[in-house]
ROBA-495768 format. One line per field, with one value per residue (C-alpha): residue in one letter; x, y, z. Coordinates in nm, 3 decimals. Layout:
<pts>
torvex <- [a; ...]
X <- [X; ...]
Y <- [Y; ...]
Z <- [Z; ...]
</pts>
This chain:
<pts>
torvex <- [m; f; k; n; e; i; l; k; y; t; i; v; g; i; i; f; g; l; i; i; s; m; i; s; v; y; f; i; l; p; g; n; d; v; p; f; a; y; s; y; r; i; m; m; i; i; a; g; g; n; s; i; v; c; i; l; l; s; f; i; y; l; k; w; y; h; l; g; k; l; g; k; v; q; v; i; g; i; m; i; l; c; m; s; l; y; t; f; a; a; p; y; l; f; d; l; n; e; v; e; t; a; i; d; i; e; d; l; i; a; d; p; s; n; q; t; v; l; d; l; k; n; q; d; l; f; l; l; t; s; q; i; k; k; l; k; d; l; q; e; l; y; l; d; n; t; k; i; s; k; l; p; n; e; i; n; q; l; n; n; l; r; i; v; s; l; n; g; n; k; f; v; e; f; p; q; e; i; l; t; l; r; n; i; t; t; l; e; f; g; w; n; k; f; y; t; l; p; d; n; i; s; t; l; k; s; l; q; s; l; a; l; n; n; n; k; l; d; s; l; p; e; a; f; t; k; l; k; r; l; q; y; l; n; i; s; s; n; n; l; w; k; l; p; t; a; i; g; d; l; k; h; l; r; e; l; d; l; s; s; n; n; i; s; e; l; p; e; s; i; l; k; l; k; s; l; n; r; l; d; l; s; n; n; n; l; v; s; l; p; k; e; i; q; e; l; r; n; l; h; e; l; w; l; v; g; d; p; l; p; e; e; e; i; e; r; i; t; d; l; l; p; d; c; y; i; g; f; s; t; n]
X <- [14.833; 14.743; 14.534; 14.370; 14.261; 14.110; 13.928; 13.797; 13.656; 13.508; 13.320; 13.194; 13.071; 12.887; 12.720; 12.624; 12.492; 12.282; 12.132; 12.041; 11.910; 11.684; 11.551; 11.485; 11.307; 11.097; 10.973; 10.943; 10.762; 10.538; 10.265; 10.345; 10.386; 10.733; 10.950; 11.252; 11.479; 11.400; 11.473; 11.783; 11.900; 11.871; 12.054; 12.338; 12.397; 12.394; 12.605; 12.850; 12.884; 12.943; 13.216; 13.392; 13.363; 13.523; 13.808; 13.889; 13.872; 14.093; 14.365; 14.319; 14.334; 14.647; 14.820; 14.716; 14.669; 15.027; 15.145; 14.964; 14.730; 14.404; 14.284; 14.110; 13.787; 13.789; 13.831; 13.541; 13.325; 13.400; 13.332; 12.989; 12.902; 13.001; 12.816; 12.503; 12.513; 12.566; 12.289; 12.027; 12.158; 12.178; 11.806; 11.843; 12.182; 12.076; 11.706; 11.601; 11.288; 11.096; 11.035; 10.880; 10.530; 10.395; 10.022; 9.818; 9.482; 9.307; 9.422; 9.252; 8.930; 8.683; 8.516; 8.742; 8.471; 8.258; 8.532; 8.498; 8.733; 9.077; 9.235; 9.589; 9.711; 10.001; 10.090; 10.447; 10.367; 10.680; 10.532; 10.188; 10.153; 9.999; 9.700; 9.552; 9.407; 9.147; 8.970; 8.777; 8.516; 8.764; 8.684; 8.901; 9.258; 9.441; 9.811; 9.934; 10.249; 10.306; 10.668; 10.597; 10.809; 10.638; 10.304; 10.236; 10.153; 9.830; 9.682; 9.585; 9.310; 9.119; 8.898; 8.654; 8.916; 8.824; 9.038; 9.406; 9.600; 9.976; 10.086; 10.401; 10.573; 10.909; 10.838; 11.134; 10.956; 10.598; 10.471; 10.367; 10.111; 9.905; 9.871; 9.672; 9.397; 9.201; 8.892; 9.045; 8.908; 9.127; 9.500; 9.679; 10.055; 10.218; 10.527; 10.720; 11.053; 11.001; 11.149; 10.948; 10.608; 10.572; 10.448; 10.169; 10.015; 9.754; 9.606; 9.439; 9.158; 8.906; 9.117; 8.932; 9.158; 9.538; 9.781; 10.154; 10.272; 10.602; 10.792; 11.094; 10.929; 11.110; 10.880; 10.553; 10.522; 10.304; 10.090; 9.986; 9.747; 9.542; 9.391; 9.083; 8.860; 9.089; 8.912; 9.165; 9.542; 9.804; 10.169; 10.294; 10.636; 10.822; 11.101; 10.893; 11.034; 10.776; 10.434; 10.331; 10.245; 9.904; 9.806; 9.495; 9.358; 9.257; 8.933; 8.749; 9.014; 8.865; 9.160; 9.525; 9.800; 10.146; 10.288; 10.649; 10.808; 11.055; 10.815; 10.908; 10.657; 10.309; 10.211; 9.943; 9.724; 9.653; 9.398; 9.184; 9.107; 8.768; 8.638; 8.925; 8.808; 9.131; 9.488; 9.784; 10.111; 10.274; 10.649; 10.757; 10.975; 10.695; 10.744; 10.433; 10.116; 9.967; 9.833; 9.479; 9.454; 9.098; 8.992; 8.988; 8.644; 8.546; 8.859; 8.765; 9.103; 9.449; 9.752; 10.079; 10.243; 10.622; 10.645; 10.877; 10.599; 10.662; 10.403; 10.274; 10.207; 10.013; 9.803; 9.740; 9.627; 9.405; 9.236; 9.177; 9.030; 8.810; 8.587; 8.876; 9.045; 9.418; 9.673; 10.017; 10.316; 10.326; 10.654]
Y <- [13.361; 13.121; 12.900; 13.198; 13.341; 13.010; 12.973; 13.330; 13.298; 12.954; 13.090; 13.382; 13.140; 12.916; 13.210; 13.374; 13.046; 12.973; 13.321; 13.310; 12.955; 13.039; 13.347; 13.142; 12.867; 13.124; 13.291; 12.978; 12.759; 12.980; 12.794; 12.455; 12.137; 12.057; 11.812; 11.963; 11.727; 11.900; 12.252; 12.123; 11.961; 12.288; 12.488; 12.238; 12.206; 12.580; 12.660; 12.381; 12.501; 12.857; 12.749; 12.570; 12.886; 13.083; 12.836; 12.854; 13.233; 13.255; 13.077; 13.328; 13.614; 13.485; 13.427; 13.730; 13.992; 13.954; 13.967; 14.297; 14.161; 14.165; 14.393; 14.275; 14.456; 14.293; 13.947; 14.008; 14.134; 13.827; 13.608; 13.759; 13.732; 13.365; 13.280; 13.455; 13.274; 12.938; 13.004; 13.062; 12.792; 12.517; 12.421; 12.351; 12.183; 11.945; 11.907; 12.079; 12.230; 11.932; 12.125; 12.419; 12.280; 12.110; 12.130; 12.275; 12.097; 12.393; 12.614; 12.384; 12.289; 12.511; 12.223; 11.914; 11.726; 11.697; 11.632; 11.297; 11.353; 11.513; 11.555; 11.697; 11.542; 11.709; 11.946; 11.961; 11.862; 11.661; 11.618; 11.533; 11.664; 11.504; 11.734; 11.479; 11.317; 11.595; 11.453; 11.190; 11.139; 11.115; 10.832; 10.913; 11.042; 11.130; 11.216; 11.127; 11.305; 11.502; 11.390; 11.256; 10.968; 10.885; 10.907; 11.044; 10.791; 10.979; 10.849; 10.536; 10.742; 10.770; 10.467; 10.564; 10.574; 10.353; 10.479; 10.576; 10.682; 10.737; 10.702; 10.874; 10.955; 10.881; 10.587; 10.351; 10.126; 10.014; 10.234; 10.044; 10.315; 10.181; 9.847; 10.008; 10.111; 9.790; 9.924; 10.047; 9.880; 10.051; 10.118; 10.282; 10.266; 10.270; 10.458; 10.450; 10.289; 10.008; 9.659; 9.444; 9.408; 9.335; 8.991; 9.149; 9.306; 9.037; 9.259; 9.464; 9.213; 9.457; 9.533; 9.483; 9.681; 9.699; 9.866; 9.825; 9.882; 10.050; 9.976; 9.751; 9.440; 9.113; 8.884; 8.874; 8.726; 8.415; 8.611; 8.822; 8.543; 8.601; 8.915; 8.710; 8.998; 9.124; 9.169; 9.388; 9.346; 9.535; 9.441; 9.534; 9.687; 9.540; 9.282; 8.978; 8.645; 8.424; 8.435; 8.296; 7.929; 7.993; 8.275; 8.069; 8.149; 8.493; 8.341; 8.671; 8.814; 8.949; 9.139; 9.051; 9.256; 9.098; 9.260; 9.379; 9.154; 8.865; 8.577; 8.257; 8.017; 8.037; 7.831; 7.568; 7.726; 8.017; 7.787; 7.825; 8.184; 8.094; 8.455; 8.595; 8.804; 8.970; 8.844; 9.044; 8.850; 9.069; 9.131; 8.847; 8.542; 8.290; 8.012; 7.820; 7.844; 7.578; 7.282; 7.322; 7.693; 7.637; 7.597; 7.978; 7.957; 8.321; 8.463; 8.715; 8.883; 8.728; 8.938; 8.771; 9.049; 9.037; 8.686; 8.438; 8.184; 7.940; 7.930; 7.587; 7.708; 8.006; 7.772; 7.543; 7.833; 7.969; 7.631; 7.590; 7.941; 7.994; 8.255; 8.459; 8.748; 8.674; 8.943; 8.819; 8.933; 8.858; 8.780]
Z <- [11.694; 11.413; 11.643; 11.810; 11.475; 11.367; 11.698; 11.682; 11.332; 11.403; 11.706; 11.498; 11.232; 11.477; 11.652; 11.324; 11.185; 11.493; 11.498; 11.128; 11.163; 11.457; 11.278; 10.964; 11.158; 11.343; 11.025; 10.812; 11.063; 11.275; 11.459; 11.308; 11.505; 11.377; 11.574; 11.741; 11.547; 11.218; 11.343; 11.520; 11.198; 11.007; 11.272; 11.305; 10.931; 10.875; 11.180; 11.099; 10.741; 10.852; 11.090; 10.802; 10.591; 10.875; 10.916; 10.545; 10.541; 10.849; 10.651; 10.370; 10.618; 10.790; 10.459; 10.257; 10.529; 10.647; 10.286; 10.246; 9.978; 10.173; 10.450; 10.765; 10.675; 10.334; 10.489; 10.731; 10.444; 10.234; 10.537; 10.600; 10.230; 10.213; 10.534; 10.412; 10.078; 10.248; 10.504; 10.239; 10.003; 10.267; 10.257; 9.885; 9.907; 10.185; 10.099; 10.420; 10.272; 10.408; 10.728; 10.554; 10.518; 10.826; 10.781; 11.065; 11.053; 11.212; 10.924; 10.675; 10.846; 11.025; 11.210; 11.244; 11.431; 11.115; 10.860; 10.682; 10.384; 10.384; 10.041; 10.042; 9.718; 9.535; 9.820; 9.946; 10.303; 10.388; 10.735; 10.871; 11.224; 11.531; 11.497; 11.257; 11.571; 11.585; 11.281; 11.475; 11.202; 10.915; 10.674; 10.372; 10.375; 10.053; 10.086; 9.736; 9.611; 9.930; 9.988; 10.335; 10.464; 10.792; 10.969; 11.316; 11.588; 11.653; 11.330; 11.524; 11.688; 11.359; 11.412; 11.138; 10.864; 10.565; 10.275; 10.294; 9.984; 10.010; 9.648; 9.526; 9.853; 10.018; 10.246; 10.267; 10.518; 10.547; 10.836; 11.146; 11.212; 10.921; 11.096; 11.377; 11.133; 11.159; 10.980; 10.655; 10.343; 10.081; 10.098; 9.804; 9.860; 9.518; 9.397; 9.724; 9.811; 10.062; 10.019; 10.258; 10.418; 10.790; 10.891; 11.091; 10.782; 10.837; 11.110; 10.834; 10.812; 10.662; 10.354; 10.026; 9.793; 9.820; 9.578; 9.640; 9.283; 9.192; 9.510; 9.562; 9.706; 9.633; 9.830; 10.023; 10.372; 10.404; 10.651; 10.353; 10.250; 10.567; 10.415; 10.338; 10.224; 9.947; 9.615; 9.433; 9.458; 9.259; 9.318; 8.973; 8.902; 9.197; 9.217; 9.311; 9.202; 9.368; 9.535; 9.873; 9.840; 9.996; 9.757; 9.678; 10.025; 9.894; 9.769; 9.717; 9.487; 9.163; 9.014; 9.052; 8.887; 8.903; 8.591; 8.562; 8.822; 8.800; 8.853; 8.668; 8.821; 8.973; 9.276; 9.209; 9.476; 9.241; 9.079; 9.393; 9.304; 9.160; 9.178; 8.972; 8.674; 8.567; 8.595; 8.464; 8.441; 8.176; 8.170; 8.394; 8.325; 8.280; 8.026; 8.131; 8.340; 8.568; 8.372; 8.504; 8.429; 8.307; 8.672; 8.684; 8.530; 8.597; 8.434; 8.165; 8.107; 8.109; 8.018; 7.921; 7.720; 7.739; 7.888; 7.710; 7.653; 7.370; 7.093; 7.191; 7.548; 7.419; 7.204; 7.501; 7.720; 7.445; 7.402; 7.776; 7.818; 7.512; 7.679; 7.822; 7.645; 7.638; 7.562; 7.464; 7.261; 6.891; 6.724]
</pts>
């Protein structure tokens, strides 16, 4: 009898959980292009939790009902209450709300064929659907602070895209889908959580502005230096401890922000960046700069705040760059 009771209540829990889950998914996600895996995940977590609730309550029933302390109706009532509470609490306990807002492009835009800018900043999207492919004329895409963690494959059909902004999201890997956008000139990808860049990032040959600040990068691939058109590069607030030896190949670079990393030495090739106007090396582990730092003849701003540079090195740099504003820590 003990096993039969457990089996009976477990089956009730699974059935109840599945029914509630399917009803919830139907009302929460009507008309949205949400992958089956997300809905399946919700249903399995809720149904699984409800079955556990039923197993626990079956023990209570078997123990207390036969002792005359709890009636069968009371046990069933408690069971339904617990399952209901768990069903509606599960999306918050397991962060399942990410499926609640899959944006339907047709709901946002009357005429996708003429849309050139799509700004969805600060909306809890969690998921960008494949319908993005309808925006054939899209040139600028802003998805900052939307909590997305991946891009649909169909984004590679947006051949006119020039600006992509993905700041403040949940990417743990650099999305390969970005690498298919060969015509983008600006990529904003700060405040995410990825550790590495793919070697084939060099396919983004049109890039002129790239921001990868506030991630977890500890190195840059050598192929990175093939982004010959880069003029602005921000890799601040990562875990970099060195730069590619061929960083000097980025000859069009005008602004370079390397602040708040772990860099202790600069490659000599950095002196080839003749177009550089602004260089931020603050909050690294630098105790010296290249001896011929004056070769950066167009440098107007140099930031060294928070670096453990000895006083004599600061004086040397100041003498070599008399027309450059230099910011450094004062003791």
